N, C-alpha and C positions, 0 to 999 in steps of 0.2 A: 926602737929604732936606732941604727947606727948614726954616729956624729955627723953632722953635715959636712961636704967634701969627701968623705970616704968613699961614697960610690961614684965611681966614674962612668959618665954618661954623656951622650950628646942630647942636647934639648932644642925643639923648634918650637916658636911661638907663631900663631896666627893671630895676627892683630898686635900692633904696638901701642895700644892706649894706657889709660893711666894704672890699670891692674897689673897689665903686663910689665910696664915700665917698673912698678913698685916690686914685684917678684924679681925682675932682672936686677934691680938695685939692691934688693936683698942677698941675692946670690952673690953678687960683686962685693958686697960688704962682708961676706963669710969665705972671700977668697976662693969662690969658684971659678974655674977657667973660662974667661969669658969667649975664648976663641971656639969653645964647645957648643956655644949658644947662636941659633940661627933665627932671624925674625923675619916673618912674610908680612909686608906692609905695603898696600898699594900705593900710598902717598909717597911720592919721592921726596918731599921735604922731610917728612917724619923719617923715612928710611935713612937719610944723612943725619939727621938728629941722633937717631938711635946709634950709629956706626960710632959717631964723634964722642956721644956721652959714654958708651959703656964698652966700646971696642968690640962689639959682637958682629957676627956676620949678618947682612941683610939680604933679601930676595923678594921679588915679586911672582914668583913661580912655584908651584908645589912640587916641582919635579926635583927640587932639592931635598925634599924629605924622605927621600929612600933610604938614606944611610943617616938614620936618627933613631934614638931609644924612646924619647918621650916626644908627644906632640900636644902642646898645650893649646886649647881652644880659648882665645881670650877676645873674642869679638862680641858685637852686642847680640842678645838673645834672637833678636828678629832677622839676623844675618846668618844664624848659625845651620840652619837647613840649606841654605845655598852653599856654604862653605863645605858641609859635609859631602855635598853631591862633587865637588871638586876634590876632596881629599881622599874619597873612598879607593879611586883606582891605585893611589900610591901605597895603601895600607897591606903590611905583610905581617908583622909581630909587634909593630911599635905599640908603646901605651899611649892611650888618648886619655887625656886630663882635661876636663872641661870646667871652667870657670864661670860660663854664661849663667847668669842667675836664671832659675824657674824652670829651666829645659831639664827633662827627667832623662835619666841614663837609657832607659829603654827606647826613647825617642830617637836619641843619638844613635844609638845601636840600629836602629831602623834604616835613618838615614844614611848610615854607613854601611849599608847592605848587610845588616845583620852582624855587624863586627862587635865582639863582648870584651876586648882588653880596655875597658873604660872605667876611669875613676872621676866621679862627680865632686865638684868642691864649692863650697860656699865660703868665700873669704870675707874680710871686711876692710873698710877704708883705713884703720890704723896700720895695716900694712904698709901703708906708705913710709912709715918711720920704724919698721919693723916690730911693732908692738900690737899686731893683729892676732886673730884667731881664726883658725879655718877648720871647718868641719869637712869631712871626706867620707864618701861611699863609694867602694869598690863592688863592680858587678862580679858575680861568683867565679867567673873564669880569670879573673886579675889573680896573678900568683904572689907569693910572699916577696920575691924579689922586686915585682913591678909595684907592690904597695911601699915597700922602702924607698924606691925613687920618687914616687909621688909625695911621699912625708918628707923626703930630702928637701924638695923643691919648696914645698909650703912652708917648713919648718924655718926657711931663710927669712919670712916675714912674721913671725910670731909662733904661738902655740899651735898644736893640731889636736883635732879630736875626730876620733873614727867612730862612724855610726854603722851599726849592724842592720838598720831598717832605714832605706831612703825616704820613708814616709814622714821620718823625724827631721827631714831637712827643711820642711816648711816651718816648724817651730823654731829652728836655729836660724831661718832667715829672718823670722819675727823678732827674735832676742839680739843675737850678734850681728846678722847683717844690717838690720834697721837700727838696732840699739844705739850705734854713734849719734844718729840723728836725736834719738831722745835724750841723750846726754848734752847735746850741744843745745837742745830747747830748754832744758832744765837750766844749763848755764847762763843762757840769754835771759832767762827768767830772773835769776838769781842777781844778774847784773842790773836789770831794769830796776828790781827792788832796792837795790843799792842806791840808784840815782833817785828814787821816788824818797828814799830816807835822808837824802840830802848830801849823800857823796858824789864826788865829780865822776865823769865817765871813765877816766883813767884808773882811778881809784877802785871804781866798783867793777872794772874789767878784772883789774889785779887779783882783787881779791876773791872774786867768784872763779876764777880760772886757778888760781892757786889753791883754793879750798877743794876743789874738784880733784885737781891732780894729786895733792897731798893725801886725801881721803882714800882716794882710790889706791894709791900706793901703799898706805897703811893696811887697807883692806887684804892686799894681796899678799903683804908680808907678815901679817900678823897671824897667830895661831888661834886667836878668837874668831868666832863667826862674826857676820857682819850685824846680825841681830846684837849681839853681845858688845860690840863696839858703839853701836847707837845708843845702848843703854848706859855705857859709861859716860857718854857726853851729856845724856839727860838727866841732870840733877833734879831730885824732887822739889818742885817749887820754883825751878830756876826759869831761866830766859828760855832755854832749849824747850824744856817741857811744854811751854805755851806755844813756841813755834810747832813742835810736833802736834799738839792738839787742833790747831789750826788746820794742819794737813790732814788730820784724820776727819776732821768735821767737813772738809772738802772732798773726802772720799778719794785721796789721790792715788793710793794704792789699786783701787778699783778703777780708777780712770787708765792707769798704766797696764793693767790687765787688760782692759778693752782694747787699748791700743795695740798690744800684742797679739791679740785675738783677730782683731781687724787686718793686721800686716799678714798673719798666717794664713787667714782666708783668701786674702788677695794672691798670695804666693801659690795656693792650691788651684786658683781661677786661672793665675797666668800660666800654670802648667799645664792646665788643659788647652788653652788658647794656643800656647806655643808649640804644642806638641802635635797639633793637626798637620 
């Protein structure tokens, strides 16, 4: 894909919530032209805040979307069907990018009167600091230029991964979509363990946070696999080995696998429910 900012385009967002703000903030951070962005937001206070913070165009009507290249659907999944009914009359050749969790592209297409220039995206919350990862799936009618536009937008907030099968999106949801919550849960557990071992709250908090941050960065930058990195820390007969043995005795890997399976199953069920 071409570098961010290389592709000239006009982008319109429907919804000015947290993920939309994260993406707009990422585009701004990467020197994208803010005047080329329009946000449709029904809340007047949010419109004013968006205009002030990002210097984007704001509106409360779909009529302004005739002259745009990409429309990003950034509303709650439960609102998407109604939004599509309002959007459908103004669609011509624009690319529609949906970041609404759980809603399948075939259902979005049906709600848009069988419009097919659609890319479905599953971002995650680290996008708020441009450290996210987004999985993208394009319907067959999406051309290469449109794929590059979608990639440019999501690359503003982190890494991108293109899927060849939309069915894999449920697994993505379980791993990277829900994954930050698993990480926060483990950090919380390590903090509590530190306090139980006699550390103060502040010390336990700092040690747990920096350990996760440092270990994650090392895993990203190292040429070694995560399994190898773990083995390097786990000296025979040492303290870490005893900790790992306790984790294995508690079947922690199995518990995490079950958590991901439960999240994936819920994603499938929500897709069925939301697509009705």
